[in-house]
C-alpha positions as CSV (number, residue, x, y, z in Angstrom):
1,Q,21.4,-9.9,-5.7
2,V,19.7,-11.8,-3.0
3,Q,17.0,-14.3,-3.7
4,L,14.4,-14.9,-1.0
5,V,11.9,-17.8,-0.8
6,E,9.2,-17.9,1.8
7,S,7.6,-21.1,3.1
8,G,5.4,-22.3,5.9
9,G,2.1,-20.6,5.1
10,G,-1.2,-22.3,5.1
11,L,-4.7,-22.6,6.6
12,V,-5.0,-22.6,10.4
13,Q,-7.8,-22.0,12.9
14,A,-7.9,-19.0,15.1
15,G,-5.7,-19.4,18.1
16,G,-3.3,-21.7,16.2
17,S,0.3,-21.2,15.3
18,L,2.4,-21.2,12.1
19,R,6.1,-20.7,11.5
20,L,7.2,-18.9,8.4
21,S,10.6,-19.4,7.0
22,C,12.5,-17.2,4.4
23,A,15.5,-18.8,2.9
24,A,18.1,-16.5,1.3
25,S,20.7,-17.1,-1.4
26,G,23.0,-15.0,-3.3
27,R,25.0,-12.3,-1.6
28,T,26.0,-12.5,2.0
29,F,22.8,-12.9,4.1
30,S,24.4,-11.6,7.3
31,Y,24.9,-8.2,5.7
32,Y,21.2,-7.6,5.5
33,S,18.5,-6.5,7.9
34,M,15.4,-8.5,7.4
35,G,11.7,-7.7,7.5
36,W,8.4,-9.4,7.3
37,F,5.5,-7.6,5.7
38,R,2.0,-8.6,4.8
39,Q,-0.8,-7.6,2.5
40,A,-4.4,-8.5,2.9
41,P,-6.9,-8.3,0.1
42,G,-7.8,-4.7,-0.7
43,K,-5.3,-3.3,1.7
44,D,-1.8,-1.8,1.5
45,R,1.3,-3.8,2.4
46,E,2.1,-3.3,6.1
47,F,5.0,-3.9,8.3
48,V,4.9,-6.9,10.6
49,A,8.4,-7.4,12.1
50,A,12.1,-6.7,11.5
51,I,15.4,-7.9,12.8
52,R,18.9,-6.4,12.5
53,W,21.6,-8.1,10.5
54,N,23.1,-9.6,13.7
55,G,19.9,-10.8,15.1
56,G,19.5,-7.9,17.5
57,S,16.8,-5.2,18.0
58,P,13.7,-6.9,16.8
59,Y,10.7,-4.6,16.1
60,Y,7.1,-5.5,15.8
61,A,3.9,-3.9,14.6
62,D,1.6,-3.2,17.5
63,S,-1.0,-5.6,16.0
64,V,1.3,-8.6,16.4
65,K,3.4,-7.6,19.4
66,G,3.3,-10.4,22.0
67,R,2.1,-13.0,19.5
68,F,4.8,-13.1,16.8
69,I,8.5,-13.6,17.1
70,I,11.1,-12.9,14.5
71,S,14.5,-14.6,14.5
72,R,17.3,-15.5,12.1
73,D,20.0,-18.0,11.7
74,N,22.8,-16.6,9.6
75,A,24.5,-19.9,9.4
76,K,21.4,-21.2,7.6
77,N,20.7,-18.0,5.7
78,T,17.2,-18.1,7.0
79,V,14.8,-15.8,8.9
80,Y,11.8,-17.0,10.7
81,L,8.5,-15.6,11.8
82,Q,6.8,-17.6,14.6
83,M,3.2,-16.7,14.7
84,N,1.1,-17.7,17.7
85,S,-2.4,-17.0,18.8
86,L,-3.4,-16.3,15.2
87,K,-6.5,-14.2,14.5
88,P,-8.6,-14.0,11.3
89,E,-7.3,-10.5,10.8
90,D,-3.8,-12.0,10.4
91,T,-5.0,-13.4,7.1
92,A,-2.7,-12.1,4.3
93,I,0.1,-12.8,2.0
94,Y,3.3,-12.6,4.0
95,Y,6.5,-11.4,2.4
96,C,10.1,-11.3,3.6
97,A,12.4,-8.6,2.6
98,A,16.1,-7.9,2.8
99,G,17.9,-4.6,2.9
100,R,21.0,-2.8,4.0
101,I,19.1,0.0,5.7
102,D,19.4,2.6,8.4
103,Y,17.7,0.0,10.6
104,S,16.7,2.0,13.7
105,R,15.1,4.7,11.6
106,H,13.7,2.8,8.6
107,Y,13.0,-0.8,9.7
108,Y,9.2,-0.4,9.1
109,R,9.5,1.2,5.6
110,S,8.9,-1.3,2.8
111,N,10.5,1.0,0.2
112,E,13.8,0.8,2.1
113,Y,14.2,-2.9,1.5
114,D,15.9,-4.0,-1.7
115,Y,14.9,-7.6,-2.2
116,W,11.6,-9.4,-1.8
117,G,10.3,-12.9,-1.8
118,Q,7.3,-14.0,-3.7
119,G,5.1,-14.3,-0.6
120,T,3.3,-17.1,1.2
121,Q,-0.4,-17.2,2.0
122,V,-1.6,-17.3,5.6
123,T,-5.3,-17.9,6.1
124,V,-6.8,-17.9,9.6
125,S,-10.3,-19.2,9.9
126,S,-12.6,-18.2,12.7
């Protein structure tokens, strides 16, 4: 089992920045690829970013590419999502997820991830 706890969400004006953190406990964090997903009201959960177990090969949704940066610190069992130039359409609940997945093929598929956090709300005002 892996327990994930997100933090860092909040209310920010358009153009601002937030950094989300996801702290993991339980089984060895460094075994797992990590992903960030989000869900806006009335919409399906969507992929945001992912990072390989060793910190390599980050992937991003087109909607956040160039604005968001995913990183991880395996010594601290934590993955981060730095969000810059935020837009109102970034408003959603953000979830982190962990999985031992076929990363290059399935990094964007939420159903491939085994463990999920409870989510943190991000609200961007215009």
